[in-house]
N, C-alpha and C positions, 0 to 999 in steps of 0.2 A: 464299876457301876455304882457302888456305894459312895465313892468319893464324888462322882458327878451328881448323884441325887442329893448329897449333902450340900452341894454348891447350887442347888435349885435348878439343875439341868435335867431335862427329861432323859432318862437312860434306862436301858433294860438289857438283859442277857440275850445274846443271839446264839441259838443252838440249832443243831441239825434236827430235822423232823423226827428221826428215830428216837431221840432223847425225850420227846414228849410222852412216849409210852410209859416212862417211869417218873414223870413229873409229879411230885407230891401234891401240889396245889390242884392240878387237873384231876388227879386220882381222888382227892378228898371231895371234889365237886361232882364226881361221877360223870365227867365230861366225855370220856371214852366208853362206849358201850360195845359189847361183843355181839356182832351180827353174823348169822349163819349165811355163808356164801356157797354157791353150788360147787365150785371147783377148789376153793381154798379153805373151806370149812369156816371156823370161827375167825372173824376179822375185826380188829378194833375200828370202830366207826365214830367220828366225833359227833357230839350232840349238836342240835341247833342252839344258837346263842340266846334264844328267847325262852323264858320260863314263865309258867303260870303260877307256880308255887316254889317251894324250896328244892323240889326234886327235879332232875333233868327230864325233858320230854322223852318218852319211850316210843321208839319207832313201832309201827304196826307189826313189823316183822318180829319184834321181841315180845309181843303180847301173847 
């Protein structure tokens, strides 16, 4: 990926969705929020991509 980007080619890492749970960038942005679900209890839920300020939008379920 780094070599392609150095050659001005758009490139990024392709990962399985399970690896996103431990992604440092997404974690630092607060992208995944823990939402209570009836049968599975706490479940990581992605935030909406739109922000009104520096913090991620908090679902009504989390308030």
